[in-house]
N, C-alpha and C positions, 0 to 999 in steps of 0.2 A: 886684687886677686880675681881671676875670672871665675864666675859661678856657672854651674851646669844644672843644678837642681832648681826647678821652679819654686819649690817650697822653701828655698833659702834666699829667694829674691823678693824685693819689694815690687809693688805693681808698677812703679815708675821704671824699674830695671827691666821688668818683663815687657812693658810697652816698648821700650827701646829695642830689646832683643827681637821682638816680634816683627819689627819693621823690615827685617831681612828674611821673613818667612822661614825660620829655621826648622830643621827636622825635630819633631817631638817624639820621644820614646815613652811609651806607657808600659811599664812592667806589670805583668799579671802573675798571680801565683795561687796558692791555696793554703788552707789551714786544715791539715788532715794527717792521719797516721801514715808513717813510712816505715813500718816495722817497729819492733821494740827498741831499736838501737839508734834510730835517726830522728831528727827534729820534725815536729809537726808543721813548722812554719817554713815551707820551701819557698815562700814568697821572698824570703830574705836573700836567697840566691839570685832570684830574678832582679832584685834591687841592685845587687853588687855588679852583676853583669851589665845592666843598663848604665850604672854609674861609670864603670870603667870604659865602656864603649863611648859614652858621652865625652869623657875626658880625652879620649883618643881622637875624637872627630870634631868636637865643637858643637855637637847636638845638645839639646836640652832634654831632661827627663822629668816626668811627673811623679808624684808620690805613687808608690806601688799599691795596686789593688790586692789586698791580702787574702780575700775570700773568693771562692769560686763555687761552681756546682760540684759538690762532692757526695752526691747521694749514696753511692755504693760504699762509702767509708763511714757512714753515720753511726754504725754500730760501735765505733771506737771512741773512747773519751778524748776530748780535745778537738775533734773534727767539728768545724763550723761550716755548714753548707748553706749556700744561698740557692733559692729557686732559680730556674733558668730564666723566667721573665725578669727577675730582679737583676741578674747579671747582664742581661740584654739592655735593660733600661739604664743601668749604671754606665755601661760602656758607651751607649748612645749619647747620654747626657754629657759625658766627659768630652767626647769628640765634638759634639755640637757647640759646647762652650769654647773650645779651642778655635773651631772654624769661624765662630762669630767675631773673633779678633784677628782674622786674617791668616790663620794657619792652614796650610794645604798639604803638609808632609807629616803624616802620622804613622808611627810604627808601633805595633804591639810586640813586646817580648814576652811570649806566653810560656809560663812555667808550669802549667797544669793542663793535661789533655782534656779534662772536662770542660774547660773554657772554649775549646776549639769551635764547637757548633755556634756558640754565642758570638764569637769574633766574626765568623763567616757571615752570620745573619746581619750583624750590625754593619760590617764593612760594605755589604751589598746595598743595605738601605741607605747608608751615608752616600755611597756613590750615586744612587738613583735620585735622592732628594737634595743632597748638598753639593753634588757634582765634584766630590773629592775622592780620589782613590786612596785606599788604605792598604798597607802591606804588613805582614806579620811573620814571625818565625817561632816554631815550637821548639823551645830550648832543648828538651831532653830527647828529641828525635833528630837532632842536627848532625850528630857524628856520622861520618861516612864509613863504609866498610873498611877502607884503608886506615882511617884513623882508629877505628876500633881494634883492628889487627895490631896496630903499633902500640896502643895503650894497654890492651888486654893480652897481647902476645899469644901464647899457646892456649890460653884459657878459652873454654866454650863461652860464647857471648853471654855475660852475666846480666844483661839489661833486663829491666822489669821493675815493677813497683816494689819498693822496699829493697831493691838491689842497686844496680848501676844504671846510669852514671851518677844519680843523685847522692848515694852514700859517700862516694869519694869526693864529690863537690862540696858537700857539707862538712866532711872531715877536713878539707883544705880551708874552707872559709870560716868555720866555727868549731875548731877542734876541741875547745874546752867545754862545749855543750853536748857533744856527741857521747853516746853511751854504748860503745861497742861491747862492753862487758855484759850488757843485757841481751846480747845476741845469743840465742840458744845454739848448742852444738848441731842440732838438726831440727827440722820443722816439717810438718806434714803439708803436702800440697796435693789436694784431691785431684784425681784425673777424671772423675766423672761426677755428675749430679743426676741421680736416678739413671735414666737411660741415655742421658746426654753425655758425650765425651767433651770435656772442657778443652778449649784451645787457648783462651785468654780470659781476662775479666769480662769481656763483652762478646766473645765469640764461642760457638760450639762447632765441633766437626760434624759434617753432614755428608755421608758418602765421600765423594772426592772433592767436596767443597766445604763451605762454612755458612752458618746462619747465626743470627743474633740470639743471645740468651741473657736475660736480665737478672743476673745473680748479684749478690753483694759479696764483698771481699771475704767475710767470715764464712760464706758458703764454700769457699775454695781453700782459704788459708787462715787459720785462727790467729797466727802470728802477724798476718798482714804482709807477707813476703811472697812475691812472685818471681823476682830475679834472684841473684846470688850476691850478697854483700860481703862474703867471707874475706875476699882478697882486696877489698876496698882500702884506699890509703889516701893520705893528703897529697902524696906525690902524684898519684893518678889524678886527683882532683885538680891540681894545679895545671896539668896538661889539658884536661877537659875544659876548664874555664878559659884557658888561653885559646883553645879552638873556638869556643863559643863567642869570645870577644872578637876574634878575626871575622867570624860570620857576621856579627853585629856591625863591625866597622864597614864591611863590604856592603851590607844592606843600607846603611846610612849614606854611604857615598853614592850608591845607585839612586837612592831617593833624592839626594841633593841635585843630581844631574838630570832628573826626570821631572817633567811637568805633570804633577799629580792631579791637576784640575781636569775635569771631564767636560767636554763641550756638548 
């Protein structure tokens, strides 16, 4: 039986597979609150999407990195946050280890926005020092407007932390662990912090533009919800996961057809 997970292979099997310079997917996620109803371990969704993409394409995937920089969620029990230098060092060391054995096609499937800056920094350093190009996709930002309209239909876009698309994805992948019964009928979402008008977890409105404001989630929403999870469902989640896998398959195929080595 063909294997796709590096952690289910012997070093001899990996040595054989690496001779063809396969695409290696590295799933990233976080361990943090996602509202009172959804699981803290969103890294499990990244794992499943990487696994299904690999099975569709023949790519290989590494063990998921379950922790990220989740500083703004540290006020909630269960959140495990790594410092940004730790995340950067971890990603760099993983990539370096793969490159030392001939791998030139590395893809990050990132399931946590807080990992984005670290991925960018590591990818640019790897390109400069190891002469290998890295690609990535941010899983929860991948749905197009048309896909959202088809999935959410007449509903106002419910995307946001503690809302969609993650609540539906987790309801589809891990229905027995979800606790939609703990979702309150209503929750407070503060519109301002002092004189600042809140736009998002990281932005405030400033005249006709936006500026950065470094608040924590509990400063805005005690329940940890910015989106709207009320209409989330396993059926929605299946459609979303299908879309994400299609993006993953396309990314893998483009990487396979591209020389990722930089001269």
